[in-house]
Each structure stands twice: as C-alpha cells, then as structure tokens.
N, C-alpha and C positions, 0 to 999 in steps of 0.2 A: 563449540564447532565453530568453523568459518562459515560465511555465506559465499557460496560459489555460483558464478553467473551461469554455470552450465548445469545447475542443479535446481535453480530457483525460478520463481515466476513473481512478477510484481502484481500486487492487487490495490488498486486504487478506488476505495469504497466511498460512494456518495458524496463526492465533493461537487456539489450542485447549488444552481444559482439562488435558491430561495432558503438553502441551509447554511451556506458558507457565512453570510453576514452576522449570524447569530453565534459564532463561535469565538472563543477565545483565540486570541492572535492568529486571525485568519490569513494575513499578510504572510507571516512566516510559514504557516501550513501549506500555503499555495507555492511559495518559492521553493521549499524543500521537496515538495511533490514534482514540482516541474524539473529539478535537478534529478531526482530518481527517474523520472521519464526519459530524459535525455540520455542519461547513463544506460537505462535499460535498452534504448535504441541503438546505441553505440555498441553494446555488449553483446546483442542478440538475447537478451531476457525477455521472454513472452510477457506481455502485460494485458491484464483484464480489468476494464474499467466498470464500475457498477452504478447504476442510478435507480435509487428507491423512489418508486412511483412518481417517475418524471412528469407525469400530467399534473401533479400537484406541487413538486418540488423544482421543477425545472430540468433543464439539461445540466451536464458537466460544465462547470464556470469556464468562460471563453479564455480566461488566462492560462489554462492547461491545455487548450488546443486540442486537437485530435492526434494522439500518440500514433506515430506511424506502426502500422501492423497491429495496433491494439484491438482488441475485441471489445465491444460495449454491450452490456447486459442489462436490460431492465428487470427490476425485482420488486417483489412485496414482501418477501421474508426478510427477517431481521438478520439472519445467518444467511450468508451467500450460499453455503454448502446445502441450505435446504431449498433453494432454488434449483429445479432439476437442470435448467440449461446451464447454469453456472457450474454445478457440481460435474456434469457430463464434460463441459469444456475443461474445466481444471484437471480433471482426472486423464483426459486425453493428452494433456501436455507431458506427462509422464514425470512431473518435476516433483523432488521430495522436500523442497523447501519452499515457504511462502514469505514473501516480504509485503507487509501490509502498511498502507498509509490510508488515512480515511476519516470519515465523520459518521456518525458520532462514536468517540472512542468507546464509551461505555455501554453502546447498544450494538450497532452493527459490527463495527471492529471487533469488539469483545466476542460477541458471539460467533461470529465467523472464525475468529482465531481459536476459540475453544473447540468448535466443530472440527476444524483441520486437525488440531492436536490429538483429538478422539480417534482421528482416522490415521494417527502415526506421522502426520507431516510436522517437519520442522517449521516452527512459526517465529518471525522475527517482526516484532511491531516497532516501526520507526516512531519514536516519541516525539520528534521534532516535525513530524509531517502527519500528526494524528491530532485530532482535537476534539473538545466537547464544549457545551455551552457554560460549563462551571469547572473550576479548578478541582473541586472535591470529585466530580464524576471522573475527570481526566485521571486523578491520582488512585482512584479506587480500580479504575480499569487496568492501569500499569501494574499495581501492586497483585491484583487478582491473576492477570495473565502471567506475570512473572512467576507466582506460586504455582502455576499450572505448568510451567516449563517453557513458556514463550521467551525468546530472546528479546530484551528490550534494548534497543539500538538507536543510532542516530543516522542521519542523512550520510554524513561523511563517513561513518562506520561502513554502511552499505556499499557506497562508492569505491572505497579502498579496497574492502574485502573483494567485491567483483572483479576490481581490476587486477589484483593479486601481485602486480609488480610494476615499478617505475620503468621509464625509458620506452615504454610502448607507443605507437602511434595514439591508441586510445587513451593513454595516461597524459598525453601531452595536450590532448583534445578536451579531456575532462577536467584536468587540473585547475583552468580558470574559474569553473562552476563551484568549486569547493573553496577557493581562496577568498 
C-alpha cells in the first residue's frame, strides 16, 4: 500500500542531544529526518516528536529545530503508545498510517511500531532516518518489524508517496531536498 499524506502522521522518536552522538550514522539520520519534517510541514502531515526522559537525555537535537505545528511529548515508556498522552494525541489525529523515524531502532522505535501494528495502524519505518548504537540491533529491528507487517521504507519513498505527483508547487519545493 502507498503512504498517503492525508492518512499518515509522522512520528519522530527520541532524537535527543545525549542519545544522537552514540548512534550509527547520526548525520544521515538527522539529515533524513529533517527532510521528512520539511515535507510533512509542506503537505500538512501531522507530526509528533517524542523525548524519552528529557531531564536525563536532553531535548530534541537543535539541528531538527522545532517543526511547525509539531506536538512534542515527553515520555518514560519505551513504546510511545504506552504513554497515555501520546496514545490519546495520536488517536485524536484519526490517521491510519504512521511513518516512523527515530532512535533507538531496536527499543523505542520497535516497541512503538509493534504497538501501533497491534492497534491496526499501517506502520512505515524509515530505515535511513532510524538508528541504533549497533548494526546488529538495527538489522534485528528492521527484520522483526518487516516480519510483523511494517513497511520498511526510505526517506525518498515517503516524500514521493506523500507528493503523489510531479508538477505541483509542493513537488517543486520539495524536489531539491531529495536530490
């Protein structure tokens, strides 16, 4: 199935100051997440940004800025859907698709995606905007979520599926981000 901008929400999980430096390929992950945030803003895709225990892990990295219209939710549960404020906000959006970028892939991303799949949400994990501290953990996450039915996608796949067609003002604005 295709990822539709009118049916999806972008979830940016725990890309925080004290967590990012420990990840594999943090620059790639941040760059691709920023592209997703810009595309979401252009195409009216709601965004939820989470911060795992921000008192200890810090705020979302400044490179991502504050996405316009994004809701930022602090949490202590690994699965965002176990955090009552997150679950209530996500459900209130009425979206049946979740596009997920974040850290750590094998912990908070995996558990959030699994919880959403259990609720019948179509989940798409953006592999080039998701990271762990080790390649083994990243691979295990992707394999497990794929077996559970999550779509494993890239940033470009998401942007072009959200755009749906060429020649629009949004296409012209977003094309330089993925070239």
